[in-house]
NUTI-103888 format. One line per field, with one value per residue (C-alpha): residue number from 1; x, y, z; chain. Coordinates in Angstrom, 2 decimals, m for minus. Each point is the difference from the previous one (the first is absolute). Layout:
# NUTI-103888
num <- (NUM,...)
x <- (X,...)
y <- (Y,...)
z <- (Z,...)
chaine <- (A,...)
//
This chain:
# NUTI-103888
num <- (1,2,3,4,5,6,7,8,9,10,11,12,13,14,15,16,17,18,19,20,21,22,23,24,25,26,27,28,29,30,31,32,33,34,35,36,37,38,39,40,41,42,43,44,45,46,47,48,49,50,51,52,53,54,55,56,57,58,59,60,61,62,63,64,65,66,67,68,69,70,71,72,73,74,75,76,77,78,79,80,81,82,83,84,85,86,87,88,89,90,91,92,93,94,95,96,97,98,99,100,101,102,103,104,105,106,107,108,109,110,111,112,113,114,115,116,117,118,119,120,121,122,123,124,125,126,127,128,129,130,131,132,133,134,135,136,137,138,139,140,141,142,143,144,145,146,147,148,149,150,151,152,153,154,155,156,157,158,159,160,161,162,163,164,165,166,167,168,169,170,171,172,173,174,175,176,177,178,179,180,181,182,183,184,185,186,187,188,189,190,191,192,193,194,195,196,197,198,199,200,201,202,203,204,205,206,207,208,209,210,211,212,213,214,215,216,217,218,219,220,221,222,223,224,225,226,227,228,229,230,231,232,233,234,235,236,237,238,239,240,241,242,243,244,245,246,247,248,249,250,251,252,253,254,255,256,257,258,259,260,261,262,263,264,265,266,267,268,269,270,271,272,273,274,275,276,277,278,279,280,281,282,283,284,285,286,287,288,289,290,291,292,293,294,295,296,297,298,299,300,301,302,303,304,305,306,307,308,309,310,311,312,313,314,315,316,317,318,319,320,321,322,323,324,325,326,327,328,329,330,331,332,333,334,335,336,337,338,339,340,341,342,343,344,345,346,347,348,349,350,351,352,353,354,355,356,357,358,359,360,361,362,363,364,365,366,367,368,369,370,371,372,373,374,375,376,377,378,379,380,381,382,383,384,385,386,387,388,389,390,391,392,393,394,395,396,397,398,399,400,401,402,403,404,405,406,407,408,409,410,411,412,413,414,415,416,417,418,419,420,421,422,423,424,425,426,427,428,429,430,431,432,433,434,435,436,437,438,439,440,441,442,443,444,445,446,447,448,449,450,451,452,453,454,455,456,457,458,459,460,461,462,463,464,465,466,467,468,469,470,471,472,473,474,475,476,477,478,479,480,481,482,483,484,485,486,487)
x <- (m0.23,1.34,1.29,m2.01,1.29,m1.65,2.06,m0.48,1.35,m3.11,m2.62,m0.74,1.43,2.13,1.97,3.54,2.36,3.44,3.16,1.95,m1.95,m0.08,1.80,m1.60,1.64,m2.12,0.56,m1.75,0.45,1.09,0.11,1.58,1.76,m0.33,m2.85,m1.45,m2.63,m3.79,m2.16,m0.90,3.59,m0.41,m2.33,1.49,2.99,m2.87,m0.91,2.49,0.99,m2.60,0.24,3.51,m0.63,m2.90,1.77,3.32,m2.37,m0.99,3.61,1.23,3.32,m1.15,3.24,m1.52,1.17,m1.21,1.85,1.11,m0.73,3.47,0.49,m3.07,m1.40,m1.84,3.24,1.92,m2.25,m0.55,4.16,m0.52,m2.24,2.01,3.31,1.28,1.54,m2.60,1.79,m0.89,m4.37,0.27,1.86,m2.24,m2.95,1.29,0.28,m3.32,m1.69,1.70,m0.79,m3.89,0.37,1.55,m2.97,m2.39,1.70,0.07,3.15,2.68,0.92,2.36,1.40,m0.16,1.60,0.48,0.79,3.20,1.62,m1.75,1.66,2.27,m2.93,m2.04,2.45,0.22,m3.41,m0.30,3.43,m2.14,m3.29,1.54,2.43,m3.62,m1.57,m2.41,1.62,2.08,1.59,m0.22,2.04,1.19,m3.55,m1.18,m3.44,m1.87,m1.95,m3.06,m0.90,2.49,m1.55,m3.16,m1.60,0.35,m3.38,m0.58,m0.18,m2.39,m1.72,0.66,0.21,3.14,m2.97,m2.12,2.69,0.04,3.31,0.73,m2.24,1.98,3.01,1.58,0.70,3.34,0.57,3.03,m1.82,m0.28,m3.85,m1.56,m0.54,3.45,1.77,3.44,2.24,3.42,m0.32,2.81,1.79,m1.60,1.89,m1.11,m0.66,1.99,1.19,1.86,2.02,m0.84,0.38,m2.62,1.89,m0.88,m3.06,m2.96,m3.01,m2.95,m2.37,m1.12,3.06,0.31,m1.92,0.85,3.73,m0.50,m2.46,2.74,3.18,m1.51,m2.60,0.80,m1.75,m3.54,m2.18,m3.04,m1.38,m0.03,m2.10,m0.76,m3.07,m2.02,0.98,3.60,m1.53,m0.09,2.71,2.80,m1.31,m0.66,3.47,1.52,m1.16,0.80,3.85,0.22,m1.56,2.29,3.32,m0.66,m2.02,m2.02,m3.45,0.44,m2.08,m2.69,m2.41,m0.86,m1.41,m1.27,m1.68,m2.58,m0.32,m1.16,m2.51,m0.85,m3.67,m1.03,3.18,3.26,2.74,2.81,1.83,m1.46,m3.36,2.15,m1.34,3.18,0.86,3.61,m0.10,2.03,m2.43,m3.09,2.22,0.09,m3.19,m1.36,1.75,2.09,m2.03,m3.30,1.75,0.65,m3.17,m2.01,2.14,0.12,m3.77,m0.67,0.76,3.52,m2.16,m2.44,m0.17,m0.60,m0.98,1.42,m2.57,m0.76,m2.33,1.93,2.73,m2.02,m1.46,3.68,0.47,m2.80,1.19,3.34,m1.53,m1.92,3.18,2.40,m2.44,m0.24,3.92,0.60,m3.06,1.77,3.82,m1.50,m1.78,3.39,1.53,m2.77,m0.33,3.34,m0.92,0.57,m2.51,m2.54,m0.81,m4.09,m0.21,m2.99,1.70,2.94,m1.90,m1.84,3.71,0.94,m3.29,1.06,3.71,m2.06,m1.62,2.50,2.43,m2.43,m0.43,3.63,0.31,m2.64,2.02,1.43,m3.82,1.01,m3.23,m1.34,3.25,m0.82,m4.34,1.31,2.17,m2.54,m1.95,2.03,0.29,m3.85,0.36,2.81,m2.89,m2.52,1.63,m1.34,2.23,1.76,m2.36,1.09,2.28,1.37,1.48,0.32,2.12,m2.29,0.00,3.69,0.17,m2.34,2.04,3.06,m1.89,m1.11,3.68,1.92,m3.39,0.75,3.69,m0.05,m1.93,1.45,3.38,m1.55,m1.56,2.30,m2.61,m1.63,3.49,m0.33,0.00,m3.99,0.41,1.67,m2.14,m2.83,0.51,1.15,m3.12,m1.91,2.53,m0.88,m3.90,0.28,1.25,m1.87,m3.39,1.59,m0.93,0.97,2.06,m0.34,m3.60,m0.45,2.41,m2.28,m3.17,0.98,1.26,m3.58,m1.78,2.53,m0.71,m4.17,0.37,1.52,m2.39,m2.73,m1.15,m1.21,m1.42,2.52,2.21,m1.96,m0.61,4.23,0.17,m2.60,2.14,3.20,m1.83,m1.02,3.46,0.59,2.14,m0.47,m0.07,1.20,m0.92,1.45,3.16,0.61,m1.05,0.93,m0.81,0.35,m0.87,m2.67,0.83,m2.62,m0.72)
y <- (m0.60,3.69,2.73,3.47,3.06,2.97,3.02,3.41,1.57,m1.04,m0.72,m3.57,m3.33,m1.38,m3.15,0.02,m0.88,0.35,1.62,m3.14,m3.70,m1.36,2.79,3.00,3.28,1.43,3.12,1.10,3.34,m0.72,2.11,2.94,m1.08,2.93,m1.76,m3.17,m0.91,0.26,m2.76,1.52,m0.29,m3.50,m0.17,0.06,m2.63,m2.53,0.51,m0.24,m2.59,m2.25,1.43,m1.44,m2.93,m0.55,0.77,m2.40,m2.53,0.43,m0.61,3.68,0.75,3.43,2.21,2.38,2.88,2.02,2.96,1.80,3.59,1.28,3.85,2.14,3.23,m2.24,m2.00,3.58,1.43,m3.00,0.08,3.47,0.07,m3.10,1.69,m3.67,m0.11,m1.37,m3.52,m0.21,0.51,m2.45,m2.71,m0.04,0.10,m2.07,m2.84,0.85,m0.80,m2.94,m1.19,0.59,m1.53,m3.06,m0.47,0.11,m3.29,1.90,m1.32,2.30,1.99,m0.86,3.91,2.42,2.94,3.14,3.44,1.04,m2.91,0.84,4.10,m1.12,m0.92,2.63,2.61,m1.43,m0.16,3.56,0.37,m1.86,1.96,3.30,m1.43,m0.85,3.62,m1.35,2.42,2.82,1.52,3.05,0.82,m3.39,m1.00,m2.67,m0.02,m2.27,1.84,m1.36,1.83,m1.82,m3.02,m0.69,m2.99,1.90,m1.65,m2.44,m2.49,2.36,1.82,3.26,3.01,2.27,2.85,m1.14,m1.06,2.42,1.62,1.61,m0.75,m1.06,1.71,2.97,m0.89,0.24,3.55,m1.81,m3.07,0.08,m1.98,0.44,m3.71,m0.38,m2.51,m0.49,m2.73,1.28,2.80,1.74,m1.20,2.17,0.05,m2.73,m2.10,m3.44,0.91,m1.50,1.55,0.40,1.46,3.51,0.16,m2.39,m0.79,m2.46,m1.56,0.82,m2.52,m1.72,0.02,m3.00,m2.49,0.02,0.09,m2.78,m2.04,1.04,m1.63,m3.42,m0.73,2.25,2.70,m2.07,m2.05,m1.80,0.74,2.90,0.67,2.12,1.50,1.99,3.01,m0.17,m0.15,3.63,1.56,m2.06,m2.94,3.19,1.25,m3.25,m0.47,2.95,0.37,m4.33,0.72,3.19,m1.96,m3.15,1.07,m3.51,m0.91,m0.17,m2.43,m1.88,m0.81,2.61,m1.76,1.94,m1.20,2.77,1.38,m1.70,1.83,0.00,0.20,2.60,1.98,m0.56,m1.30,3.07,1.47,3.21,m1.61,m0.99,m3.96,m1.20,m3.67,m1.52,m3.47,m0.78,1.23,m1.79,m3.84,0.89,0.77,m2.26,m2.89,0.25,m2.12,2.05,2.75,m2.41,m1.39,3.50,1.13,m3.15,m0.58,3.32,0.53,2.35,2.40,0.39,2.47,m1.74,1.18,m1.36,0.06,m2.34,m1.80,m0.63,m1.54,m2.24,m1.32,m0.81,m1.35,m2.10,m1.30,m1.04,m1.94,m1.45,m0.80,m0.76,m2.23,m2.43,0.20,m1.20,m2.94,m1.41,0.23,m1.85,m2.39,m0.45,m0.89,m2.49,m2.21,m1.90,m2.01,1.24,2.85,m1.01,2.35,1.10,0.83,1.92,2.35,0.62,0.83,2.46,1.68,m0.41,2.19,2.50,0.15,0.82,2.58,1.57,0.10,1.70,2.16,1.20,0.22,2.22,2.96,m1.60,m0.37,m0.67,0.14,m2.93,m1.62,0.41,m1.23,m3.00,m1.08,0.23,m2.02,m2.71,m0.01,m0.21,m2.83,m1.74,0.49,m1.15,m3.63,m0.08,m1.57,2.65,m1.20,m3.53,m1.70,m2.08,0.94,m2.96,0.35,1.59,3.15,m0.17,m0.02,3.11,1.90,m0.50,1.34,2.83,0.50,0.49,2.08,2.45,0.17,0.95,2.73,0.90,0.19,2.02,2.55,m0.24,m1.05,m2.65,m1.51,0.79,m2.67,m0.77,m0.81,3.78,1.97,m1.09,0.61,3.03,1.13,m1.05,2.59,2.58,m0.46,m0.18,3.46,1.58,m1.45,1.73,m3.39,m0.82,m3.18,m0.71,0.59,m2.57,m2.56,0.48,m0.22,m2.80,m2.07,0.76,m1.06,m3.61,0.19,m0.44,m2.32,m2.38,0.43,m0.07,3.26,0.45,3.25,1.52,m0.98,1.27,3.22,0.01,m0.76,2.52,2.53,m0.44,m0.29,3.37,1.04,m1.57,m3.17,m3.33,m3.07,m3.47,m2.83,m4.13,m0.96,3.97,1.06,4.11,3.16,2.48,3.39,m0.26,1.28,1.69,m2.59)
z <- (m0.10,m1.07,2.81,0.36,1.40,0.58,m1.57,2.27,m2.99,m2.10,2.43,m0.94,0.13,m2.13,m1.61,1.87,m2.78,2.28,m2.06,m0.15,m0.36,3.42,2.13,1.95,1.08,3.12,1.91,2.68,1.72,3.59,2.76,1.44,3.38,2.50,2.49,0.07,m2.28,0.08,m1.04,m3.26,m0.96,0.29,m2.34,m2.86,1.27,1.14,m3.64,m2.36,2.07,m1.44,m3.47,m0.17,2.01,m2.86,m2.77,1.16,0.43,m3.62,m0.82,m0.59,0.87,2.13,1.40,2.34,1.65,2.55,1.04,3.04,m0.43,2.54,m1.41,0.87,1.15,3.15,0.96,0.37,1.78,2.53,0.48,0.58,2.84,1.50,m0.74,m1.94,m2.92,m2.94,0.15,3.20,m0.80,m3.05,1.46,2.65,m1.62,m2.91,2.72,1.76,m3.93,m0.26,3.48,m1.18,m3.31,1.46,2.72,m2.73,m1.72,m3.90,m1.78,m0.83,m2.56,m3.05,0.78,2.79,m1.50,2.09,m1.86,1.57,m1.36,m3.68,m0.11,m2.62,m1.74,0.17,m0.52,m3.88,m0.22,0.44,m1.97,m3.47,1.03,m0.63,m2.76,m1.85,1.10,2.42,2.39,1.14,2.99,1.80,3.08,0.60,m0.28,m2.85,m1.15,m1.97,m3.04,m0.33,m3.24,m1.88,1.16,m2.55,2.07,3.57,1.66,m1.77,3.12,1.90,m2.70,1.73,m2.81,0.95,m0.78,2.82,3.19,2.44,1.32,3.09,2.14,2.97,m1.35,m1.72,m3.64,m0.88,m2.61,m1.40,m1.77,m3.44,0.89,3.44,m0.35,m0.56,2.58,2.09,m1.15,1.77,2.62,1.76,3.22,3.17,3.51,2.21,m3.01,m1.40,m3.56,m3.18,m2.64,m3.11,m3.11,1.43,3.32,2.85,0.87,0.10,m2.42,0.31,0.62,m3.51,m1.76,2.82,m0.99,m3.45,0.50,1.75,m2.48,m2.80,2.26,0.63,m2.33,m2.75,m2.34,m0.35,2.24,0.20,3.71,1.61,3.29,2.77,2.19,m1.77,1.56,m2.07,m3.36,m0.45,0.28,1.24,m2.72,m2.55,0.78,m0.50,m3.48,m1.04,1.14,m1.07,m3.41,m0.36,0.82,m1.87,m2.92,0.40,1.72,4.09,1.44,m1.94,2.66,2.66,3.45,2.98,3.44,1.53,3.29,2.85,2.34,3.62,0.02,m2.39,0.24,m1.93,2.05,0.05,2.48,m0.29,1.56,2.68,m0.81,m1.26,1.63,m0.71,m0.79,3.00,2.22,m2.30,0.53,3.62,0.86,m2.45,m2.24,m3.41,m1.17,0.67,m2.50,m2.61,0.10,m0.23,m2.88,m2.09,1.01,m2.42,m3.33,m0.42,m1.63,2.54,2.65,2.89,4.03,2.78,3.04,3.24,m2.21,m2.91,2.70,1.34,m3.31,m0.62,3.40,m0.59,m3.88,1.28,2.86,m2.59,m1.97,2.92,1.47,m2.95,m0.21,3.65,m0.53,m3.11,1.83,3.17,m2.40,m2.00,2.88,2.10,m2.79,m0.86,m3.06,m3.24,m1.15,m3.00,m2.40,m0.06,m3.51,m0.07,3.03,m2.36,m2.96,1.46,1.25,m4.01,m0.80,2.46,m1.41,m3.59,1.36,2.03,m3.15,m1.66,2.94,0.34,m3.84,m0.48,1.57,3.24,1.89,3.33,1.26,m2.04,1.25,3.74,m1.21,m1.38,2.88,1.90,m2.39,0.51,3.98,m0.43,m1.90,2.09,3.22,m1.78,0.46,3.05,2.07,2.36,2.66,0.10,2.62,m2.58,m3.48,m3.04,m2.99,m2.13,2.28,0.13,m4.03,0.06,2.86,m2.10,m2.97,1.64,1.67,m3.09,m2.08,2.83,0.51,m3.99,0.91,2.69,m1.35,m3.15,2.61,3.19,1.87,1.50,1.21,3.79,3.12,m0.34,3.82,0.47,m2.27,1.13,3.29,m0.80,m1.47,3.02,1.77,m2.39,0.29,3.80,m0.47,m2.91,2.20,3.42,1.03,3.64,m0.20,4.20,0.08,m3.24,1.91,3.30,m1.90,m1.26,2.92,1.21,m2.72,0.01,4.15,m0.98,m2.40,2.22,2.58,m3.29,0.72,m3.58,0.79,1.13,m2.70,m2.52,1.56,0.35,m3.73,m1.01,1.84,m2.08,m3.31,1.07,0.90,m3.88,1.31,m1.17,1.92,m0.80,1.57,m0.62,m0.95,m1.21,3.03,0.99,m1.15,m2.98,m0.75,m2.51,m4.16,m1.91,m3.34)
chaine <- (A,A,A,A,A,A,A,A,A,A,A,A,A,A,A,A,A,A,A,A,A,A,A,A,A,A,A,A,A,A,A,A,A,A,A,A,A,A,A,A,A,A,A,A,A,A,A,A,A,A,A,A,A,A,A,A,A,A,A,A,A,A,A,A,A,A,A,A,A,A,A,A,A,A,A,A,A,A,A,A,A,A,A,A,A,A,A,A,A,A,A,A,A,A,A,A,A,A,A,A,A,A,A,A,A,A,A,A,A,A,A,A,A,A,A,A,A,A,A,A,A,A,A,A,A,A,A,A,A,A,A,A,A,A,A,A,A,A,A,A,A,A,A,A,A,A,A,A,A,A,A,A,A,A,A,A,A,A,A,A,A,A,A,A,A,A,A,A,A,A,A,A,A,A,A,A,A,A,A,A,A,A,A,A,A,A,A,A,A,A,A,A,A,A,A,A,A,A,A,A,A,A,A,A,A,A,A,A,A,A,A,A,A,A,A,A,A,A,A,A,A,A,A,A,A,A,A,A,A,A,A,A,A,A,A,A,A,A,A,A,A,A,A,A,A,A,A,A,A,A,A,A,A,A,A,A,A,A,A,A,A,A,A,A,A,A,A,A,A,A,A,A,A,A,A,A,A,A,A,A,A,A,A,A,A,A,A,A,A,A,A,A,A,A,A,A,A,A,A,A,A,A,A,A,A,A,A,A,A,A,A,A,A,A,A,A,A,A,A,A,A,A,A,A,A,A,A,A,A,A,A,A,A,A,A,A,A,A,A,A,A,A,A,A,A,A,A,A,A,A,A,A,A,A,A,A,A,A,A,A,A,A,A,A,A,A,A,A,A,A,A,A,A,A,A,A,A,A,A,A,A,A,A,A,A,A,A,A,A,A,A,A,A,A,A,A,A,A,A,A,A,A,A,A,A,A,A,A,A,A,A,A,A,A,A,A,A,A,A,A,A,A,A,A,A,A,A,A,A,A,A,A,A,A,A,A,A,A,A,A,A,A,A,A,A,A,A,A,A,A,A,A,A,A,A,A,A,A,A,A,A,A,A,A,A,A,A,A,A,A,A,A,A,A,A,A,A,A,A,A,A,A,A,A,A,A,A)
//
């Protein structure tokens, strides 16, 4: 089946045709390393982890580049506030990002270039743009001449005469066009700088990615990704300067993930509702963050609310309970498992549907829905409550575990120890629903005493009280209690 990708430039799904057969050059704009990253920064990382893994599963050889922006105004400001060198800030937050990345269980990229390591490539690129008469120098500052690039605006579909300038900062009167953007800026006191043909200085933001792409992947790439907030001006300017330099198409497919919202508001620092990935994973769990993002298509805005979190916990509870059942079944039956052909056929049918979904612009929401269908089919085999399980149960469990492992590796989900994650989900629910554990344990003990005394009316009353609190009881060999998970 042919892969289709929604191209932000054309606003339509297009058949994917790589520059070189069997190979994919993929670049994703990475973080500016001056602080802990908020969860929105990781939507791209999680989404493109699946995209890369799916393309590789299909047989492509993917070269995946994800950069660190370690030369930037925000970094300089943070370093000055803390009275340290910029390298101290960047090293710290690259390390913190990589720790968050590790906790998410995402596959490493092939390259993680830093801007500071590619200064020679940046300077060479700016020189070539000037030589091609697409940039000019004023007082040691290099500006890109937008009027010299006829296709400017082809990604964002913005017209120059419709753009507003000077709303937040005063327009530089030296520019030939108010929209001309900086490729190289002169050094300022207290800022890092590098020698260049135009004097000491540092690069503008946009040229950094263009230079790293060219240095590692070449003058043209297959897929360029990033958050939708980067589409203009960052990606628009990348196209202009790269094509002005290289005189050929920069990227064939532009893939942008949407914003996330908290309730009705977009997450932003100005709104004060930014949650770092670190804090989210400590309060909830990395598995919840990944499931939240992948359960929605990457091009849809999604809201994170308490209800959405509870739905995610419910879904993960169902999936991991099935994994736990399969594992204990395989361990409890000594004989070799016998294949359940009907169940295996269902899993194969889900494979076909998942392939169709991921070939259609990487529809992870459909992938998650079919994983849930597979869990439902596994549970429908009906041996969960049987103390003794047979070789057919074992065979079905082995097939299910192999199947879900395949998609777990692809999505970075469902790889945790099920007993550990199920216990963790219970703890999160207890916290979210503000349940008093000591009170619950006390009521459970009183109910056990009532049952032992055959005081069924009192036992039923306590059960009802616990249910009102959101607690579910288990009698028999599964004796215990847990927080009710809404379906």
